[in-house]
N, C-alpha and C positions, 0 to 999 in steps of 0.2 A: 495459431497461424504463424506467429513469429518463429516458433521453434521449427516449423516445417521450412519456412523461408531461409532460416539460418542453418538448415540441415543438421540439427542437433542429433546426437546419438541418443539411445534410450536413457542412459544415466543422466545426461545433460538435460534432456527433455523433462525428466522427473524433477530435477533440481529447479528448472525454470517454473514448473507448475507449483512447486512448493514455495518458491520465492514470490510468485504472483499471488498465491493464496494468502500468504502472511501479510502482504502489502494491502490487500483488500480489507482485512479485518483484524489481523494479528491472530496467531494461533498458539494455544498452549503447547502444542506439539513442538514449537520452535525451541523449547528448552532442551530437547533431546538431540544430540549429535548434529546440530545445524548451527551455522554461523548467523542465520537470519535474525535471531532474537536481538542482536546488537543493533539492528537497523531500525527497530520499532520506534525508539526515542527520536532518532533522526527524522523518520517519516512524520512523526507528530509535529516536530519543530518546522520542518519544511512545509507541511500542509497548513500550519497556522500562519506562517509568513505569506504563503500563496493566497490564503483566504483574505488576509488583510489587504494585499495588493489588489485582489479582485474587487473587494468592497470599496477601496479607495478609487477605483476606476469606474464605479457605478454598477458593478455586477451585484445582483440581489441574491440573497440567501433565504432560507426558511425562517419566517417570522415566528417568534415565540417557540423556538426549537425545543427548549427544555420543558415547556408547559404542554406540549402536544401529547395526545394519546398515542 
């Protein structure tokens, strides 16, 4: 939807989809011909800080997240 609203051309739309996918989970394909691999460490740091701020303000997360099936 964002790509349509920004009137991205085909190549830019494909870039946007690739960047969105790598942000959602990180992709091994990012190691080939893309700049996005460099972002993964930053996303992890940003999301850790964001999670800490959310928890500090009372936002709850998944309890026993590492022990769940």
